[in-house]
N, C-alpha and C positions, 0 to 999 in steps of 0.2 A: 445266199439261200434264195433258190426261187417261190415264189407271189404267184399265186393263182388268184386274178381278180375279178369277181361278176359283176357285172354291170347289168345295173335295171333301169337306167335311168334313159329318157329319152334324148336326139341330139341336139334338141334345141337346149339343153342345158349345159352352153359353153364352158359355164364355170367349174361343172364338173369333170367335163371332157379333157379340161387342161391339168386340175388335180392328179386325175389319171394318169394322163404324161408325164407326170412330173413322177409320180412313185414309182414309175415302169423299169424295170429292169431289165439286164440284156436277155436273162434266161426266162422271165416272165411270160403266165400266158392268160388271153383272155377268153372269159364265157361271155354271150349276149344273150340277156332273156331277158321274160318278161317287156319292159316299156322298151330295152336296151337293143331288144331284134330289129328296131328301125335302124340305128346305128348303119347295119351292112346295107343298109341301101341309099346311105349319105356318103357321098364320095370322101367330103372334108371332115366329116366325123371320124371316118374309115382311117385316115392320115393319121390322128392320133395315135392310132396303135401301130403306126409302121414299124415294122420290125419283130413284131409279138406276132407270136401264135394266136389266131382268132377262133374259136369256136361259136356257134349258134348253136341253142337248144331247138334241136331238129321238128317238133312238134309246136312252136310259135315261128318258125320263121317264114317269110313270105317272098325275100329277094336275098341272095347272097351275093353279095360282094366279091371279086376275085380274091385269089388268097385266103376267103373263111370255110371251115369246115362244118359242116351240118351234123350234130352229134345228139344220143337222144340219153335219156334219164342212166341208164346204167353207166355210159361212157363218164357223165357227168363224175359221177358217184367216186367212178375211177379216177378222175381227173383231183377230185379233193381229195382223194385218199395217196396220191401221189407227189404230192405238195407237202412240203414242211409249213408254209403260210397261204393263208386265204383271206380276200378284203375283199367284204362285199361293200359295193356301191351301190346306196337306195339313195332315192331322193328326200 
């Protein structure tokens, strides 16, 4: 079963990055929003999501790392509808 991970914490929260990494399945996807968008410009933090498809909420990003896709609110809603499970990662 695939999971959509909604990540809203800054890259400085390495404890939470480790937890997300431990929970990621092969088909899981990640959306960075709020403070989580800063992960998109932090190479070490991005490595946490290696192998997962990663999205950044378009109206909140400043810089996208390679392999990350900008999405809008409609796409975020579509992603939540297409996944049987969503995990929210807030500090």
